[in-house]
N, C-alpha and C positions, 0 to 999 in steps of 0.2 A: 542482553536481549534488547533489541530496538523495536518499538511498535509505533507506527505512524497511523493515526486515525483521521479519516475524512468524515466530518459531521456536517449534515445539512438538516436544517429545521429541527435541531436538537435530537437528531437520530443518526447514529453511526451507520453509514451506508457502504463504506469501503475501508479496509485496513491493510497495512503492510506489516508483516511480522518477519523479523530477520531470521527466525528459526525456520520459517516456511520458504522465504526467499522470493516471494512474489505477492502481488495484490490479490486480496480475496474479497469478493462482494458479500456484504452482510444482508442486503435487501435487493429486491429486483431493480430498484432505481440505481443501485451501484454497479450492476452488471456491465453496462456499456463502458463506464469509466475504468473498471478493473480490466476489461478486455483491451481497451485502448492503451492503458498504462503498461500492461504486461507485454504489449507488442513493441515497446520502445526499450531496446537494450541499454541505452545510455541512462535512462531514468532508473531502471532496475539496478544498474551498477552503482549509481549514486546513492540509492537507498541502502543497498547492501554495504557500501562503504561507510555509511552514517553510523553504523554500530561501532566502528573504530573511533569515530570522532566523539560520540556522546557517551559511550559506555566504558 
């Protein structure tokens, strides 16, 4: 399982979980980032492949 966390001002606002397969907003501040990153198939494929690299 690979988890990427985006933290701003000591608060997690977006995370990517390889079990889910896309970015999930944890706060309202992270919603635009999650929407933008989920719209980029190359970035999603890179994150999904990271599970093979790191795990």
